[in-house]
C-alpha distance (Angstrom), angle and dihedral (degrees) to the residues before:
residue distance angle dihedral
X1 . . .
X2 3.78 . .
X3 3.79 124.2 .
X4 3.79 134.2 -147.9
X5 3.80 124.2 -139.1
X6 3.80 137.7 -179.5
X7 3.77 126.0 -142.8
X8 3.81 119.2 -165.1
X9 3.79 126.5 -147.5
X10 3.81 95.1 -125.5
X11 3.81 88.9 106.6
X12 3.80 118.4 41.3
X13 3.79 138.0 167.4
X14 3.81 126.5 -146.0
X15 3.79 103.9 -161.3
X16 3.80 137.1 51.5
X17 3.78 104.7 -110.0
X18 3.80 124.8 152.4
X19 3.81 89.3 -152.4
X20 3.84 91.5 69.1
X21 3.80 107.9 108.5
X22 3.81 115.0 -118.8
X23 3.79 116.6 -108.2
X24 3.80 93.1 -154.0
X25 3.81 138.6 21.1
X26 3.81 120.2 -152.4
X27 3.80 141.6 166.6
X28 3.77 128.3 -116.4
X29 3.80 108.1 -85.8
X30 3.81 94.1 36.9
X31 3.81 124.6 119.7
X32 3.80 128.6 -139.6
X33 3.80 130.2 -165.4
X34 3.80 108.4 -146.9
X35 3.81 119.1 -158.9
X36 3.79 106.2 -152.4
X37 3.78 137.8 -168.1
X38 3.79 123.3 -134.7
X39 3.82 121.1 -95.4
X40 3.82 91.9 -97.1
X41 3.82 92.3 54.9
X42 3.84 97.8 -117.0
X43 3.80 92.8 -47.5
X44 3.81 100.0 127.9
X45 3.80 129.9 59.8
X46 3.83 132.6 -177.2
X47 3.82 91.0 -86.1
X48 3.82 96.4 50.2
X49 3.80 119.7 123.8
X50 3.80 142.4 -168.2
X51 3.80 88.3 -82.0
X52 3.80 88.4 64.7
X53 3.81 89.4 54.6
X54 3.81 89.3 57.0
X55 3.80 92.8 45.6
X56 3.79 96.8 47.9
X57 3.78 95.4 90.2
X58 3.81 129.0 -147.1
X59 3.79 122.7 -23.2
X60 3.81 111.6 -98.1
X61 3.81 101.0 179.0
X62 3.78 139.7 -67.5
X63 3.81 114.2 -76.1
X64 3.81 105.4 -114.5
X65 3.78 130.4 -166.3
X66 3.80 112.2 -136.3
X67 2.94 155.3 -14.8
X68 3.81 101.8 -134.5
X69 3.79 118.3 -168.5
X70 3.81 114.4 -143.6
X71 3.78 110.2 -155.2
X72 3.82 115.6 -123.3
X73 3.82 92.8 14.5
X74 3.80 108.0 137.4
X75 3.80 137.5 174.3
X76 3.79 109.7 -73.7
X77 3.80 93.3 33.2
X78 3.78 123.8 109.4
X79 3.80 121.9 -131.9
X80 3.82 111.9 -141.6
X81 3.81 109.5 -152.2
X82 3.81 115.6 -169.3
X83 3.80 118.3 -165.4
X84 3.81 104.0 -132.6
X85 3.81 102.2 171.3
X86 3.79 140.7 -13.0
X87 3.77 133.4 -173.5
X88 3.77 136.3 167.3
X89 3.79 122.8 -99.0
X90 3.82 92.8 -161.4
X91 3.80 135.8 44.8
X92 3.80 94.2 -131.7
X93 3.78 141.2 48.2
X94 3.78 135.2 -166.6
X95 3.81 142.2 -144.6
X96 3.80 120.0 -161.8
X97 3.80 130.9 -160.1
X98 3.77 116.7 -160.5
X99 3.80 131.8 172.5
X100 3.78 113.1 -103.9
X101 3.80 94.1 25.3
X102 3.77 130.2 92.7
X103 3.79 137.0 22.4
X104 3.79 100.5 -50.8
X105 3.83 122.1 70.7
X106 3.79 119.3 -97.3
X107 3.81 91.9 -113.8
X108 3.81 91.0 62.0
X109 3.81 96.2 53.2
X110 3.83 108.6 90.6
X111 3.81 96.3 -155.0
X112 3.78 143.7 -46.7
X113 3.79 116.2 -55.1
X114 3.79 137.3 -176.4
X115 3.79 124.3 -160.2
X116 3.81 116.4 -162.5
X117 3.81 114.1 -157.8
X118 3.80 126.5 -157.5
X119 3.83 109.5 -131.5
X120 3.78 96.4 168.0
X121 3.81 96.6 116.4
X122 3.82 91.5 53.0
X123 3.81 93.3 -136.3
X124 3.82 105.4 71.8
X125 3.78 140.3 29.4
X126 3.80 103.8 -133.2
X127 3.81 124.6 -162.7
X128 3.81 105.9 -119.5
X129 3.82 94.5 -143.0
X130 3.82 97.7 43.6
X131 3.79 130.6 53.6
X132 3.82 94.6 -164.1
X133 3.82 100.3 67.4
X134 3.80 124.8 71.1
X135 3.80 119.9 158.3
X136 3.82 114.4 -154.8
X137 3.79 111.9 -117.1
X138 3.81 119.0 -113.6
X139 3.79 103.9 166.2
X140 3.80 124.4 -156.2
X141 3.78 140.3 151.1
X142 3.80 111.5 -100.2
X143 3.80 89.8 -155.6
X144 3.78 127.5 45.5
X145 3.77 116.6 148.3
X146 3.77 152.7 135.2
X147 3.79 127.6 -119.9
X148 3.80 119.1 -88.4
X149 3.80 122.6 -116.2
X150 3.80 88.7 -133.1
X151 3.82 107.2 97.3
X152 3.78 124.6 -122.6
X153 3.81 134.7 38.8
X154 3.81 118.5 -44.9
X155 3.81 130.0 -171.8
X156 3.79 119.4 -98.0
X157 3.83 91.4 -146.0
X158 3.83 103.5 87.6
X159 3.80 125.3 53.6
X160 3.79 113.8 -106.0
X161 3.81 137.4 -153.6
X162 3.82 86.8 -102.0
X163 3.82 94.1 50.3
X164 3.77 119.6 -100.7
X165 3.80 122.8 144.2
X166 3.81 95.8 11.2
X167 3.83 94.6 142.8
X168 3.79 88.9 -158.5
X169 3.82 105.4 169.4
X170 3.81 92.0 -160.6
X171 3.83 94.1 69.6
X172 3.79 92.0 93.5
X173 3.81 127.3 139.5
X174 3.80 110.4 -48.3
X175 3.79 95.8 26.5
X176 3.81 125.0 113.8
X177 3.80 126.8 -142.7
X178 3.81 119.8 -156.1
X179 3.81 112.1 -151.2
X180 3.83 127.2 -172.7
X181 3.79 113.9 -121.4
X182 3.81 114.6 -135.7
X183 3.82 101.7 166.1
X184 3.78 135.4 40.8
X185 3.80 110.6 -81.9
X186 3.83 92.1 13.9
X187 3.85 91.4 -116.4
X188 3.81 97.3 -134.2
X189 3.82 124.1 -161.4
X190 3.80 135.6 173.5
X191 3.81 142.3 -171.4
X192 3.83 143.1 117.6
X193 3.82 96.5 100.4
X194 3.80 118.0 -158.2
X195 3.79 125.5 -161.5
X196 3.82 91.7 -164.6
X197 3.79 137.5 -8.3
X198 3.77 141.4 170.5
X199 3.78 120.6 -127.3
X200 3.79 101.4 -91.0
X201 3.84 99.8 28.9
X202 3.80 84.7 -139.4
X203 3.83 101.2 -171.1
X204 3.87 88.8 48.3
X205 3.81 95.8 -110.6
X206 3.80 131.9 74.0
X207 3.81 125.9 -167.3
X208 3.80 90.7 -52.0
X209 3.79 118.7 -157.7
X210 3.81 148.8 142.2
X211 3.80 121.0 -85.2
X212 3.77 151.3 179.4
X213 3.79 108.7 -138.8
X214 3.80 125.8 -176.4
X215 3.81 116.6 -153.7
X216 3.80 132.8 -177.1
X217 3.80 118.5 -147.3
X218 3.81 128.5 -149.9
X219 3.80 133.2 165.7
X220 3.79 128.9 -128.1
X221 3.83 103.6 -165.0
X222 3.80 118.0 -133.1
X223 3.81 97.0 -14.5
X224 3.81 88.0 141.7
X225 3.81 98.8 -155.6
X226 3.80 109.5 -177.8
X227 3.82 92.4 -150.1
X228 3.83 138.3 5.7
X229 3.77 124.2 -68.8
X230 3.79 130.6 -175.0
X231 3.78 144.1 -161.8
X232 3.80 120.6 -149.7
X233 3.78 123.7 -142.3
X234 3.80 93.1 -125.7
X235 3.81 143.1 -34.4
X236 3.79 117.3 -9.3
X237 3.80 122.7 -99.1
X238 3.81 95.8 7.3
X239 3.81 90.4 164.3
X240 3.81 94.4 60.8
X241 3.80 106.0 17.1
X242 3.80 92.8 90.4
X243 3.79 103.4 95.2
X244 3.80 145.8 16.5
X245 3.80 125.8 -38.4
X246 3.78 132.0 -150.9
X247 3.80 114.5 -148.5
X248 3.78 137.1 -169.4
X249 3.80 122.9 -162.2
X250 3.79 137.2 -156.9
X251 3.81 129.6 -171.5
X252 3.79 133.2 -161.7
X253 3.81 142.6 106.9
X254 3.84 95.6 -78.9
X255 3.82 119.7 69.2
X256 3.81 92.6 -161.2
X257 3.79 93.0 51.7
X258 3.80 89.9 45.1
X259 3.80 90.1 52.8
X260 3.79 90.4 51.6
X261 3.80 91.9 49.9
X262 3.82 94.3 47.4
X263 3.81 89.2 53.3
X264 3.82 91.3 47.6
X265 3.80 88.9 54.4
X266 3.82 90.7 48.1
X267 3.81 91.5 50.6
X268 3.81 88.8 51.4
X269 3.80 89.7 51.0
X270 3.79 94.2 49.6
X271 3.78 92.9 48.3
X272 3.80 94.6 46.0
X273 3.81 101.3 38.0
X274 3.82 103.2 27.3
X275 3.79 102.8 31.0
X276 3.80 96.3 -123.6
X277 3.79 122.5 150.1
X278 3.82 119.0 -113.9
X279 3.81 91.0 -102.0
X280 3.81 94.1 46.7
X281 3.81 89.0 49.4
X282 3.82 93.5 50.5
X283 3.80 90.8 47.8
X284 3.80 92.5 49.4
X285 3.80 89.5 50.1
X286 3.81 89.3 53.7
X287 3.80 96.1 49.8
X288 3.82 101.4 35.8
X289 3.84 114.8 13.5
X290 3.82 117.6 94.0
X291 3.80 118.3 -147.7
X292 3.81 112.2 -149.0
X293 3.78 134.3 -176.8
X294 3.79 98.3 -128.6
X295 3.81 97.2 177.3
X296 3.80 134.3 7.3
X297 3.82 105.1 159.6
X298 3.80 106.3 72.2
X299 3.79 104.4 81.9
X300 2.92 138.1 -123.7
X301 3.82 92.2 27.8
X302 3.79 132.1 44.2
X303 3.80 126.4 -164.7
X304 3.82 127.5 -128.3
X305 3.80 120.5 -173.3
X306 3.80 128.4 -163.2
X307 3.81 112.8 -150.9
X308 3.81 121.0 -159.8
X309 3.83 116.6 -166.2
X310 3.79 103.5 -138.5
X311 3.79 90.3 -154.5
X312 3.83 86.3 87.7
X313 3.80 89.2 75.0
X314 3.79 113.1 86.4
X315 3.78 112.2 -142.4
């Protein structure tokens, strides 16, 4: 007999630390609805501006809801986390651009920028200042992860071998994430909800928002995965893969540099062909453009492509 629980976001933690006491203990087969804060920990509101980006101060960690202790979970096991349902807990989202953060070098970023998105219809993220851009919603949790065996407090920013800030846009409702367990009880937490994101999240933020996410937990004893794996519920990118794409490409011996150059070309395209500002273009790349490794076998150069689903443009 499985049980269902709810976990509010009144108490959060902002580091991975296996010494943090669990807020809830459950059995395999149970479901939990997690109420999560946005990545900026309730800092922004619908009237926020670029000035608020500058005044926010240094990043101190994503606000996470948890940890949850799964009884009988032990090191070497794998925690299977199925995304059962997800809805927004706010009618808006945000995307921030800040010098020194993201894919492109600080010198190329003109200044701080904040994009507020209207999520009120539940189906699209709409640019407040433009009526010709609407990004289809494909909600997922940017962070789902277990505690690390390594003692002490660890940043939530990078992805980890136990999950964490993976920002994998394909972990939408119906998908299952398989997370290595390193400590007794797994100590699972989640947060950093995204309404939409491109593969790469190039400006370092997606359409960030608040959410209620329901997850089902199962155990795979002694599977000993070294790092996370996942299974989607169907074809990739079903929210945007319904029309034509425009793609830019960049070649060279460095995949990171190629990714930067492909995004530069896409920004140029959006400014020249669609009339967007540099900041609007960078933001749209972050929330809708998918970076792909198109070729990595013909030395000395590899090819990265940036794919823009043109369905985001409202006719």
